[in-house]
Residue frames relative to the residue before (quaternion, step in Angstrom):
aa qw qx qy qz dx dy dz
M 1.0000 0.0000 0.0000 0.0000 0.00 0.00 0.00
S 0.2656 -0.7719 0.5606 0.1391 3.58 -0.85 0.85
F 0.1193 -0.7637 0.6328 0.0457 3.57 -1.07 0.92
P 0.5257 -0.6490 0.4519 0.3135 3.51 -1.17 0.68
D 0.5431 -0.6200 0.4398 0.3566 3.62 -1.18 0.52
R 0.8204 0.1136 -0.0406 0.5589 3.62 1.20 -0.58
I 0.0300 -0.7562 0.6535 0.0142 3.54 -1.09 0.80
A 0.1870 -0.8037 0.5629 0.0468 3.41 -0.75 1.23
S 0.1244 0.7552 -0.6279 0.1412 3.57 -0.86 1.02
F 0.3365 -0.7825 0.4935 0.1759 3.57 0.01 1.24
P 0.5773 -0.1233 -0.8070 0.0185 1.80 -1.76 1.71
V 0.6518 0.4873 -0.2856 0.5061 3.63 1.34 0.10
V 0.1835 -0.7021 0.6664 0.1709 3.47 -1.45 0.26
L 0.2450 -0.7248 0.6266 0.1483 3.54 -1.10 0.77
R 0.0862 0.8028 -0.5788 0.1144 3.59 -0.74 1.09
T 0.6069 -0.5182 0.4397 0.4121 3.50 -1.31 0.33
F 0.5482 -0.6034 0.4817 0.3216 3.47 -1.27 0.63
R 0.2387 -0.7409 0.6162 0.1198 3.54 -1.24 0.65
P 0.5751 -0.5719 0.4208 0.4063 3.67 -0.99 0.43
A 0.6176 0.5659 -0.3425 0.4253 3.54 1.04 -0.55
D 0.5802 0.5874 -0.3694 0.4264 3.59 1.32 -0.28
A 0.4650 0.7398 -0.4234 0.2392 3.60 1.15 -0.45
P 0.6764 0.4665 -0.3455 0.4534 3.68 0.77 -0.74
R 0.6628 0.4581 -0.3303 0.4917 3.67 0.90 -0.67
V 0.5964 0.5096 -0.3915 0.4809 3.74 0.95 -0.51
A 0.6553 0.5037 -0.3161 0.4658 3.57 0.81 -0.98
E 0.6636 0.4956 -0.3218 0.4588 3.65 0.92 -0.84
L 0.6742 0.4690 -0.3086 0.4799 3.67 0.81 -0.87
C 0.7297 0.4148 -0.2753 0.4686 3.67 0.68 -0.96
G 0.6451 0.5431 -0.3306 0.4237 3.59 1.14 -0.48
D 0.5353 0.6189 -0.3746 0.4360 3.51 1.39 -0.16
W 0.4378 -0.7378 0.4435 0.2593 3.61 -0.42 1.13
D 0.6545 0.5255 -0.3168 0.4417 3.51 1.00 -0.74
V 0.6178 0.4593 -0.3353 0.5430 3.63 1.30 -0.27
A 0.6782 0.5063 -0.3184 0.4270 3.59 0.63 -1.01
R 0.6967 0.5232 -0.3105 0.3799 3.55 0.69 -1.03
M 0.6657 0.5060 -0.3090 0.4530 3.60 1.25 -0.47
T 0.7217 0.4022 -0.2655 0.4968 3.56 1.19 0.12
A 0.4491 -0.6825 0.4912 0.3021 3.51 -1.20 0.28
L 0.7401 0.4929 -0.1949 0.4139 3.51 1.23 -0.46
I 0.6488 0.4915 -0.3259 0.4809 3.56 1.30 -0.14
P 0.3051 -0.7634 0.5344 0.1965 3.57 -0.59 1.07
H 0.1363 -0.7642 0.6187 0.1209 3.52 -1.23 0.37
P 0.5051 -0.2404 -0.8264 0.0642 1.50 -1.71 1.76
Y 0.3775 -0.7216 0.5540 0.1727 3.56 -1.21 0.50
S 0.2130 -0.8291 0.5085 0.0929 3.52 -0.58 1.21
L 0.6591 -0.4638 0.4064 0.4305 3.54 -1.29 -0.01
E 0.6227 0.5305 -0.3476 0.4583 3.63 1.01 -0.63
M 0.6110 0.5373 -0.3311 0.4779 3.53 1.06 -0.74
A 0.6574 0.5181 -0.3044 0.4547 3.55 0.93 -0.84
E 0.6684 0.4994 -0.3072 0.4578 3.47 1.03 -0.88
S 0.6623 0.5028 -0.3238 0.4514 3.54 1.02 -0.77
F 0.5998 0.5877 -0.3195 0.4391 3.51 1.17 -0.79
I 0.6837 0.4750 -0.2567 0.4909 3.55 0.97 -1.07
A 0.6277 0.5043 -0.3603 0.4710 3.70 0.94 -0.67
A 0.6271 0.5180 -0.3334 0.4767 3.64 1.04 -0.76
C 0.6613 0.5009 -0.3063 0.4669 3.60 0.86 -0.93
R 0.6591 0.4762 -0.3227 0.4844 3.71 0.90 -0.80
E 0.6492 0.5074 -0.3388 0.4541 3.63 0.87 -0.75
A 0.6492 0.5158 -0.3283 0.4525 3.60 0.96 -0.78
C 0.6344 0.5188 -0.3119 0.4808 3.56 0.93 -0.82
E 0.7132 0.4654 -0.2753 0.4460 3.61 0.85 -1.00
T 0.7222 0.4024 -0.2667 0.4953 3.59 1.04 -0.57
G 0.5800 -0.6305 0.3858 0.3424 3.61 1.19 0.10
K 0.4597 0.6499 -0.4600 0.3933 3.56 1.27 0.22
A 0.7411 -0.4172 0.2869 0.4409 3.55 -1.28 0.18
P 0.2589 -0.8137 0.4969 0.1545 3.61 -0.34 1.06
T 0.2027 -0.6941 0.6642 0.1895 3.57 -1.36 0.33
Y 0.2005 -0.7766 0.5941 0.0612 3.57 -0.78 1.16
A 0.4818 -0.5778 0.6003 0.2713 3.36 -1.50 0.61
I 0.2293 -0.7214 0.6394 0.1349 3.56 -1.07 0.81
V 0.0283 0.8009 -0.5943 0.0669 3.52 -0.62 1.23
R 0.5226 -0.5958 0.4903 0.3626 3.63 -1.18 0.59
A 0.4487 -0.6939 0.4812 0.2926 3.56 -0.92 0.89
D 0.6690 0.5521 -0.3276 0.3745 3.53 0.94 -0.63
D 0.8343 0.1045 -0.0583 0.5382 3.55 1.04 -0.71
G 0.5182 -0.7047 0.3662 0.3174 3.60 1.26 0.05
A 0.4033 0.7360 -0.4666 0.2794 3.47 1.37 0.20
L 0.4510 -0.6655 0.5371 0.2556 3.66 -0.94 0.90
V 0.0027 -0.8417 0.5399 -0.0008 3.49 -0.73 1.06
G 0.8112 -0.0596 0.0760 0.5768 3.50 1.36 -0.28
A 0.3229 -0.7258 0.5712 0.2064 3.53 -1.33 -0.30
I 0.0653 -0.7992 0.5952 0.0524 3.49 -1.14 0.56
A 0.2523 -0.7656 0.5701 0.1588 3.70 -0.85 0.79
I 0.2432 -0.7221 0.6368 0.1179 3.46 -1.16 0.80
T 0.0213 0.7754 -0.6245 0.0914 3.48 -0.64 1.27
S 0.4219 -0.6628 0.5518 0.2796 3.51 -1.35 0.40
A 0.1858 -0.7655 0.6088 0.0939 3.48 -1.18 0.61
P 0.5140 -0.6251 0.4496 0.3780 3.64 -0.93 0.60
E 0.5730 -0.6099 0.4162 0.3557 3.51 -1.03 0.70
A 0.4828 -0.6482 0.5105 0.2937 3.49 -1.07 0.81
G 0.0728 0.8476 -0.5234 0.0475 3.62 -0.68 0.80
């Protein structure tokens, strides 16, 4: 399945992660108040972890697997989060 690189829906834009996002991802995930609210973010969270996460996200998008998009503010492009798109079996 093919996914777009960018989805705009004001006030945010979903886009594929970029290697340059790694410092911001590390900053957000390294915040204990963020990490403690999830089951998947280890703490402490390093820049290397962010780089690996972004590489995995980019590979998933390139291979057509379920992508994870960066959520950025439409007005200034600031990275504020992430969202994964997964498929679910049809309810029946």
